[in-house]
LODRENSE-175326 format. One record per residue (C-alpha): residue in one letter; x, y, z. Coordinates in steps of 0.25 Angstrom, whole numbers, padded with zeros to 4 digits, always signed. Layout:
N
aXYZ
...
! end
This chain:
249
m-0069+0036-0031
i-0060+0042-0022
e-0046+0038-0022
i-0036+0042-0011
q-0021+0041-0014
n-0009+0042-0005
l-0017+0053+0004
n-0010+0059+0016
v-0016+0069+0025
y-0007+0077+0035
i-0013+0086+0045
k-0002+0095+0051
d+0009+0085+0054
n-0001+0074+0055
h-0002+0063+0044
i-0016+0061+0045
l-0019+0051+0032
k-0008+0042+0028
n-0006+0038+0013
v-0021+0035+0011
n-0025+0027-0002
v-0039+0022-0004
t-0050+0022-0014
l-0064+0025-0010
p-0074+0020-0018
e-0086+0026-0025
k-0100+0023-0021
q-0097+0017-0009
i-0096+0019+0006
t-0082+0019+0011
c-0080+0019+0026
i-0067+0024+0032
i-0065+0018+0046
g-0053+0019+0055
p-0051+0023+0070
s-0052+0038+0074
g-0041+0047+0069
c-0037+0038+0058
g-0040+0048+0047
k-0054+0045+0042
s-0059+0058+0043
t-0047+0065+0037
l-0048+0056+0026
l-0063+0059+0022
r-0059+0074+0024
t-0048+0073+0014
l-0058+0067+0004
n-0065+0080+0002
r-0054+0088+0006
l-0060+0094+0019
i-0047+0090+0024
d-0043+0103+0019
t-0048+0111+0029
t-0039+0105+0040
e-0027+0113+0044
e-0014+0109+0038
v-0018+0098+0031
r-0009+0091+0020
l-0014+0081+0009
e-0007+0072+0001
g-0011+0061-0009
r-0023+0061-0019
i-0038+0059-0017
m-0043+0055-0030
v-0059+0059-0031
d-0064+0055-0044
g-0051+0055-0050
q-0047+0068-0045
d-0037+0072-0034
s-0045+0079-0023
l-0032+0083-0016
g-0026+0089-0029
h-0023+0104-0030
d-0033+0106-0041
a-0045+0098-0032
e-0058+0106-0031
v-0060+0104-0016
t-0075+0110-0017
e-0078+0101-0028
l-0072+0088-0020
r-0080+0091-0008
r-0093+0092-0016
k-0090+0078-0022
i-0087+0073-0009
g-0097+0076+0002
l-0094+0075+0017
v-0104+0071+0028
s-0097+0073+0042
q-0097+0067+0056
r-0107+0077+0061
p-0118+0083+0052
c-0115+0097+0048
p-0128+0103+0043
l-0126+0118+0038
p-0134+0129+0045
m-0145+0130+0035
s-0157+0122+0032
i-0158+0107+0027
f-0160+0110+0013
d-0149+0121+0013
n-0139+0111+0018
v-0141+0101+0007
a-0142+0113-0004
y-0129+0119+0002
g-0119+0112-0007
c-0128+0112-0019
r-0129+0128-0018
i-0114+0129-0016
n-0110+0120-0028
k-0122+0127-0036
m-0128+0113-0040
f-0141+0118-0044
k-0147+0130-0051
k-0161+0128-0047
r-0167+0128-0033
r-0176+0117-0035
e-0164+0109-0040
l-0159+0111-0027
i-0171+0108-0019
y-0173+0095-0026
h-0158+0091-0023
v-0158+0095-0009
r-0170+0087-0006
q-0164+0074-0014
n-0152+0075-0005
l-0160+0076+0007
r-0169+0064+0002
a-0155+0056+0000
v-0151+0057+0014
g-0166+0054+0019
l-0168+0068+0025
l-0178+0074+0015
d-0190+0067+0021
e-0185+0069+0036
i-0186+0084+0034
k-0198+0086+0026
g-0202+0100+0029
r-0189+0104+0035
i-0179+0105+0023
r-0177+0120+0026
t-0175+0119+0041
p-0161+0120+0047
a-0152+0108+0046
a-0148+0109+0060
r-0162+0104+0064
l-0160+0090+0058
s-0156+0078+0067
i-0140+0075+0067
g-0143+0062+0058
q-0152+0072+0048
q-0141+0082+0049
q-0130+0071+0044
r-0139+0067+0032
l-0142+0082+0029
c-0126+0084+0028
l-0126+0071+0018
a-0137+0077+0010
r-0130+0089+0009
s-0117+0082+0004
l-0125+0074-0006
a-0131+0087-0011
v-0118+0091-0018
q-0117+0078-0025
p-0104+0072-0020
a-0098+0060-0025
y-0093+0056-0012
i-0097+0057+0003
l-0088+0058+0014
a-0095+0054+0028
d-0087+0056+0040
e-0092+0048+0052
a-0106+0053+0046
t-0114+0045+0055
s-0107+0046+0068
a-0114+0057+0074
l-0128+0051+0071
d-0137+0042+0078
p-0139+0028+0074
i-0151+0030+0065
s-0145+0042+0058
a-0132+0035+0056
k-0140+0023+0050
t-0147+0033+0041
v-0134+0039+0035
e-0127+0026+0034
d-0138+0022+0025
l-0138+0034+0017
f-0123+0032+0014
v-0126+0018+0010
k-0137+0023+0000
l-0128+0034-0004
k-0116+0026-0009
e-0124+0023-0021
e-0121+0037-0026
y-0109+0042-0017
s-0096+0037-0012
i-0096+0038+0002
i-0084+0038+0012
m-0087+0037+0026
v-0078+0038+0039
t-0084+0030+0050
h-0080+0026+0063
t-0091+0016+0064
l-0086+0002+0059
r-0100-0003+0059
q-0104+0008+0050
a-0093+0005+0039
l-0098-0010+0041
r-0112-0006+0037
i-0110+0004+0025
a-0095+0004+0021
d-0093-0002+0007
n-0077+0002+0007
v-0069+0004+0020
v-0057+0012+0023
f-0050+0009+0036
m-0040+0020+0041
y-0030+0019+0053
l-0020+0031+0057
g-0023+0038+0044
e-0021+0027+0035
i-0029+0018+0027
i-0027+0004+0032
e-0037-0004+0024
s-0049-0001+0014
g-0057-0008+0005
p-0073-0014+0004
a-0079-0014+0017
e-0081-0029+0017
q-0065-0031+0015
v-0062-0021+0026
f-0072-0025+0036
h-0071-0040+0035
h-0057-0043+0029
p-0048-0032+0033
q-0034-0034+0028
h-0027-0024+0039
e-0024-0028+0053
l-0029-0013+0057
t-0042-0014+0050
q-0044-0028+0057
k-0041-0022+0071
y-0050-0010+0068
l-0062-0018+0063
a-0060-0027+0075
g-0062-0014+0085
a-0047-0015+0089
f-0047+0000+0088
s-0056+0012+0084
! end
């Protein structure tokens, strides 16, 4: 479980996230929704400390990941990023083969001593995202030759290969055609049996289809959060009601 407590994020003189308090439940799909520029992606990047690469960023508060504060001075950022994988808006395959893309994190983390164990693990993760049969005979070919939808699933396989507990997805289907997007959505629904998935989406229809839990953000604040059924069908806050009605986007 991830518990965010009094989180504030400042970039230069701008107060981006404001007193964020929310719990992200385990083994569910949590969709973070809200209009453009409300801080959704910033919140996602803060969870695995990728926000640290932003110039003049300042963080306050606590993010408790499995009982440990990931913003603490003694937090091990490399281990945190292994535990919390990220699938970005556009697929970013490494300039190497399909096999080596999935094996990369395993090698960095020295997960396997025997090559046959690594090969088995790579194939299992390619199978998990539905790619293994599609690339039969091409596992050693460059990843750049895959379609965009296949590249996104390859990036998901690469994240899964280091055995994370959480998967962050930042508009992970927005660059895909409808068929590929549906394939990735179905994968997330299946993967929540083993992983906690936190997804930023601009598409309300997508959140309606797959969300178990919803967080609605506006101007850097969390306006409402809770089970999807409650937020979508019985919203408590006027801003949530207006957003869901399409008054702004």
